[in-house]
N, C-alpha and C positions, 0 to 999 in steps of 0.2 A: 714472218715475211718482209720483204724489203720492196717498196713498189718501184717503178720503172722512171727514168728520168723524162724530165721536159725542160730544156734549159734554153733560155733566151739568147737571142744571138749578140746582143750587146754585151752581155756577160762573159759569153765566149770567148769575144774580142779582149774584153778586158783581163781575164784570166791568161790571155796568150802575149798579154803587154802590149795591146794594140790600142790602148784607150785613147781617143781623140778628146780635145780640150771639152767639147760639149759633153763626151761620156764621163769625163773626170768630173764635172758637175754635178752628173746624175749619180754619183756613187750612191749605193742605197744608205738610207738611213737604219740605224741599228737600236732597238728599244728591248732592254733585258728586264725584265721582270722578276724579282726574287721574292717568294712569299717564306715566311718563317716559321718553321716547326710545322709547315702544312702536313699531313698524312697522305700516304700513297693513293687512297681510295677515297679522298674527300669530295673531289671534283665530280660533278656529274658525267663528264667524259670519261672518267675513270672508275665509275660504278657508285659514286655516291648520292645521297639522297638530298644534299644542299643543293639550293638552286643557283647554279653559276652559268648562266647562259652566255656571259661574254667570254670568260674564258673557255666555255665548252665550244662557243663559236670559232675562236680561233683554232682549236682542235679540229672542228667540223671542215674549215678551209685548208688545214696544214696538216701536220704529221705529229703523230703521237708517240713518244718516245718510251718504249715499254720497260727499256733497260739503261735508263740514265741513271748516273751515280753521282754522290756528294760525298763529302765527308761526314763523319758522325755528328759534328755539331757544326755551330753557326761560324765563328770567326775563323778556324782552318777551311772551312768551305770557302769562303770569303776572300783569304789568302790564296788560295789555288784558282779561283775566278780571276782576279787582278793580274797574279803573276804568270798563269800557264803553266807552273809547275807544283812541285809537291811541296806541302804546307811545311815540312819540316826544313824545308830548303828557304821559304818564303819568311819565315819568322815566328810561325804558329805551329810549330811542333807540338806545343801543348797550348791552352787556352790562356790568356793573361790573368784571368782570374784564379787560375789554378797554382800559377807559379810560386805564390808565399807558401803554399802548402806542398811544393815538390821541390825541395832544396837540391836534389840531383840533378834538375834541369835547369837551375840558375845558373847563367853566365853561359852557357852552352851555345855555339853557333846554331841558329836555327830556332833557338827559343828565346827570342828577344821579347816576344808578346805583341809584336807590332808588325805589319807590313815592312821588311827590313829594306836596308841599302842594296843588298845585291839583289832583290827582286825587281824584276820588270813590272811596269804600270801599264795595263791595258789602255788606261784614259792617256797616259803621255804618249803611247804609240799612236793611238788614233787622233789625237790632238796634232801629232807632227804630220798625219796625213792628210790633215786638213779638215778633221772633224770639229764641229762644236760640241764639247763634252759636259754632261750635266748629271748631276746626281742628286737624289732624294731619298732619304730614311736612314737606315742603319749602316754606320761605318763598320765599327767593331774591329779596326784594324791598326788601334793605336790612338792613345788620348792626347800626346803631345801636340802643342801647336804646331810643330813642323812635321807633325805624323797624319792630319788629316787628309780627305779629299782635295782640298784644295792645294796642297803641297805635293799630291800625286798626279796631277794633270788634268783636274777637274776644272773646268773654267767658272761653272756656277754649281754650287752645292748648298743644301740643307740638310744638315746631318745629325743624328743621334750618334754620341761616340761610346757610349756602353752597350752591353749586349741585351739588355731589357731595360723597360722602363713602364711606368702607367701610359695608358693610352690617350688618356684626358690630361689637362694641364696638371702639371705636379703640384702637391699641397706643399705651400712654404710654411705654414703656420705650425702643423704639427708632422711635419714629414716622415714618411717612413723609408727605408734604405731605396726602394724603388723610386721614391720622387727625389732622391738626390743626384741627377744626371744632368748631362752637358748636352746642349745643343748650341750649334754653331752654323751661321750663313756667311759662306765664302771665308771661312776661318775666323769671324767674329761672334762674339756672343749675341745672343739675340733673347728677347722678351716673347714669350709666346701669348697669345690672345686668348681671352677667357673661354672662348668656344672651340678650342683647340680639341681636336681628335686626330690620333697619328694619322690614321688611313686618308681621311678627309684631306687632312692639311697637306701632307705630302704630294697629293694629288694636284691640289691647287697650285703648290709650289713647281712642279714638274711641268704644269702646262703654262704657266706664266713664264718659266725658261725656256720652252719649245717656242712660245709665241715672240720672246726676244730674240730667237735666233731666224725668225722669218725674215725674208729679203736679204740676208746675210750671203746668199750662195754657196752657204755651207752644208754639207749634210751633217745630220746629229747623232752622236751617240748619248743615249739616255739611260740611266740605270736607275730603275725604280726598287730600292731595297726596302719593301715595306716590311713594318714588325708585326703584322697579323698574320696569323692567329696565336702568337707567342703569349705565352704567359705574362702578365695577369689576363685572365678573361674577361674583357671589358668591351661593350659594345654601345652604340647611341641607342637612345630610348625607342627610335621608329624601329629598331630591328628586334627588340628583345622579346617580343612574344611571337613573332613570326612562326617559331616552331615548337610552340607549346604542343605537347602531347606526342610530338614524332618520335621521342626515345623512350616513351612510357614501355615498350616491350622489352628493354634492356640490351645488355651488350650482345650477347649471342645472336639475338633476333634480327639485330641490325647487321651486325658483321655479316651474318649468312645471307641475307638480302643483297649486301653490296657485292659478296663473292658472286652470288648468281648473276647479278647484273654485269659484273665484269665479263664472266664467261659468254653472256648473251652478245656484249660487244665485241666479243673476239679477242680481248685482251689474254685470256687464258683459255686452254681446251677444256672440254666438260668434264675430262677427268682428272683435271689438276687437283692435287691434294694440298690443302690450305696448311698452314703453319698449325702446330699445336698451341692451344691457348696456355698460359701458366695455371696449372692445378690450383684450386681454391683453398685457402688458407684462413684462419680468423684475421690475419692482417691485411689480407687480399681476397677479401670473399667474392665470390660469384653472384650474380644478380639473385638467384634463388636464395642466397643465404641472407639477403638484406630484408629488414623490415620495411613496411610500407613507407614509412618517413624517410629512410634513408634512399629507398628507391626514388622517390619524388626529388630529393637533393641531388642525387647522381643525374637524373635525367635532366634537370636544370643546367646543369653544369655543361651537359652536351648542348643542350639548346641555346646557351650563350655562345659557345664556341661555333656552332653553327651560324650563329647573329653574325660573328666576327666575319667568316669567309663568305657570307653573303655580301656583307658590306666591302668586302674587299673585291669581289666580283664587280659590284656596282663601279667602284673605281677604277677599275681597269677598262670598264665600259666607258666612263667618262674620257679616259685618254685615248680610246680608239675612236668615239664619236668627234674628238678634237682633231685628231689626224685626218679622218674621213674629211670633214668640213673645212679643212684647211689644203686638202689636195695632195697631203703627203703619204696616205695609208698605203697607196699603192706601192710606192716605192721604200716600204719600210721593212726590214726584217724584225719580226717578234719572237722573242723567246721567252717562254714562261716555265719557271721551275722551282721546287722547294729547295730550302738551304739543308736539309737534312731529313731524316724520317720525323714521324709523329714523336711528341714527347710524352715519355711516361715520369716526369720528374716531380718532386715534391718540394717546390722550391722555398718553401718555409722554413725548411732546415737550415737553410744560408740567407735566407731574405725574412729576419722578424716581420712583423706586420707592426704598423704604427699604431698611435692612440687613436686614430679616427677611424681605422680599418674596421669594416663591418660585413662581415661574410656569412650574415644570416640568409637564410632562403629567400626572403623578399626582397633583400638587397643585391642578389648576385647579379653580375655584370656591370654594375654602376659603378660611379668614379670611385668611391672609396671601399670596393671589394677586391680582394687580390687572392685568387683562387687558381689552381692548375685543374685539369680534368682527370689526371691519373693513370696509371697503368693501364687500368681496363678499357677505357674509351681509347688510349693510344693502340691498343689492340686493334680495335675497331678501325681506326684509321689507317692503320698499317694494312687493312684488309686480309689478303692471303699470306701476307709476308711476315716473316718471323723476329720479333721481338721490336725495338724503336729506338729512337736517338741516343747516342753515345754508345751503343753498341755496336759491332761490325757483322751483326747477321744483317740479312735483307731489307729487313724492316727499319734499320738504323741508317742505312745508306743508299738505299734505292729510293727515289723520288720521283713523281710526276713529271714528266717533260713534255712541252708542246712548242712546235718551232713551225710560224708562218713565215713564208718566205716571200719576198719582193714578187710584183707582178713579171710573169716573163720567166721566172724560175718556179712558179708556184705548182705545188700538186699535194696530194691528200694520201694519206693511209697511216698505217702502221709502219713503226722502225723499230726491228728487234736487236740491231746492232748495239753493241755494247759501248757507251759513251760515259764520259765523267766531265764534272765542271772544269777541271783543266784544260779541257779540249775546246772550251768557248773563246778563249782570247785567240788560240791559233786560226780559229775558224771566222771569227769577225775581222781578224787580219788579213785572211785570204779574201774574203767578201769585198774588204775595201781596196783589194789590189796592192797591200802593204806586204813586203817581205819580212820574214821573220828576224828579230834584231840580233841574233847570235849571243856570244859572251860579255858584250859590253854595250853600254848606252852613254853616249856622251863622254867618252873617254873612261867612264867608269865601270868596273868589272861587274858582270851580273852573271846570275845562273841563266842557262840558255831556258827558252821556253821548250819544255817537254810534252806537253799536251799534243794531240794530233787533232788537226783541222777534221771536222765532221762533214766540211762541205760536200766532198765527193758522195757521202753516203745521204745525206740531206737532198742533193740532185739526183740520187737515183743512179749515179753513174758506176757503182759498185755495189753489190749485195753480199759483200765478204763478212761473214759474221766474226771473222777473226781480226778485225781492223784494230781492236783494243784487246789482243790475245792475252797479254799480261797485265795485270793490274793489281796495286798492292797499297794498303794503308796501315796507319796506327793512331791513335788516339787513347789516351788515358790507359795504355796496355792491352787495350782491346786492339785486335789486328786481323788483317785478311789478305789474303794472296789468291788472285784469280790465274788460273792456266787454261785458258778456253773456258769451260762450261765446270772444270773442276774448281772448287772453292775450298780454300784452308781458313779455318776460323779460329783465333786463338783467345783466351780471356782468362783473367785470375779468378779461381775459385774463391768467392765470398769467405767461406766458413775455412777452408785449408791454407787459403792464400798461394796454392799452387797454381800452375798453368794447366789450362785444359785446352785440348786440341780436338777440332772436330773438322770433318771431311766430307762435302756434299758434292753431289753431280747435278748441277742447276738445270741442265738440260730436261731432267726428267722428275727435277725435283726443287723447283724454286721455294717452295714453303719450307725447305730445309728440315723435313721431318725425318730423314733416313741417314743418320751418319754411318759414314763408310771408314771411319778412321781405324775400326779394328780388323775389317775386312780387307783393307788394302793399306798394310801398313808400310810397304815400301813408297806409295804414293805420298802417303803422309809424310814421309820422312824428306822425301824429295821436294816436297812444297814447303816443307818447315826450312831446309836449307836455301830454296828460292827465297823466301822471305827474309832471313839472315842475310843474303847479298844484298837485297833490296834494303834493308835497314842500314846495312853500313855505307850504302852508296849515297843515301839521301841524310845519313847522321841521325838515326833515331836514337835517343839516349835512353837505354833500358833501366827499369827500376833495379835497384841493388837486390841482390836476394838475401 
């Protein structure tokens, strides 16, 4: 369901183009909080058992978006967020890290591995509209000195340029690959303090930046791109023992409890059929196939993951407290989401451990441990949805979304309308009273913003569930196409290397349990053709057969 409107008079005037000078000063602030690899059901407000009262408070005050989508991995999502258009147009048709291994992508338009020159930048557009622009955390949109946030419209920025890093101060004596990373503030190299922990430090910086803006007369756009709870699983000591014993019941018990809570919260109907878990096998055992020592180790991995999410929530709370104490909270739009689904990756295949790495049970979560939590816990974090990050199934691209609107526009409830990360730029621009920039910027050709403003839906002005009736994407050969509630999924079979095609009706099967491809071959072919047209339109470069 989509709840009904409550729109402030000032905002109505602004949207009609009748802003007075005072109203212009009162343009809403915008705070975008992006978590990294957070699963669909990890938050308390989305059914999880992890304590997230600060984020849940935003959900209680505002709107829970149950059909929010991202790309299947981090940098493509970030390119869509910044540009308001498809990642294949914005430069991240594939991740920069993958380009050396994908020669058929190298040198192709849209596969530059950074936010390219033809992509608009949300920060530049909001800066032109009179906003103070601030960014902390993971950039992942280009490592060149002319590709950072400072070169794309952020007045203040403290950024990690790689896709992942240790969360504590990197080891420079015996560095592992994850220690060899780049941090820059306003484009300049920086030395991290000895007590550095990513989430805490980013929050400190963000609050400093917002304090520096006080009294300027400018509204702010703040982008908090946290790296938590991205691998490696590491958390401050104060959080490491908080969830002892919570996960001793194992994967299925925790997942089932989450799904039941989601139904109680009204996120899904009581008869919703959750996704089927991957069958157990020697390389991917179920809980009952583990011995006691293995269960203890696996439970500890999830305890550390929960500790990271708990710490993330505390830091979100610190930002909220600052906004309230400084009198800016009421006039701030806050958006919270994850950059993709839960991660089932085994990163040690690509990021070997360093000489000081210690992944013993007793050391898990501390500075020199580097572990993932694996596919089984990713299935838990995905809740009732199918699969996880990198895939184009619902668990890979559906993310928790929360919007807390400024005072005078605020309302609460569930929004089931389908939205995606590329819709954020036009939403923020409309909120700020800024027209879309078209196909050029300062005389340079640009790809037009193709995302759709979410504002009419967020304000309750429409309950049209087809606002984003058609939606398509691709990453690493994993693809999807939405036509209303019909969803085509394509992927390459690992064994045969042939393309597999599946078809689902999400209106009755959000868990993707009933493949309709055999029973509806004409629909399957029609959506395949529609995806091909999308691919040609945005320049998807397909893997040679």
